[in-house]
C-alpha angles and dihedrals in degrees: 000000000000095000096047118098110264090238091062092049093049092047090051094049099057145358093207111109095211093051091047091050092051092047092048091051087061088057097050108101136138090006089288116144115240089214097077107025123091116258090232089065091056093044088057091048092051091049091051091048092051095045109021114040121092143174114222115250104256092019134262093298090060089052093049093047091050090050090050094049091048092052090048093048089054091054097261123146120232125201121186130181094012129123118240106229099180140001111224113223125184124178090350096306132103108248101170149325135252108226141177114343100003094299114150123211112194126196115253116231109288091010135123140226111227 
C-alpha cells in the first residue's frame, strides 16, 4: 500500500469521480503529482499537516515585530523599505551595506549583516 502510487490507491478505493477528486486533493502538495508518488509519502505529509503545522499566536506580523524589537534592544540597526546600493566587503568579509541615499550601515564588532 505505502509503496504504490497514490493514483493506484485512489482508483482502487472508489469508482465515484467526486470521491476520487476529494481524495486526490488530499494528495496534492508541493506541486507534486499524486500520480507518480508513493502513497506512503503522502500519508507522512498528511500526518505532519495534522500534527505539525501551526500559526503563530498573534500572527506572522507579531512574530516579525518581536524579531525587530529584539534586534533593536540588542543594539542592532534595522532598515526597511530601502534599496541596498552596495555591499561593503573588507578582507573577504561583509562589513556593512550602503543603503538608501548614500547612507552606510557598518557592522558593529561581532555583529552580522542580514
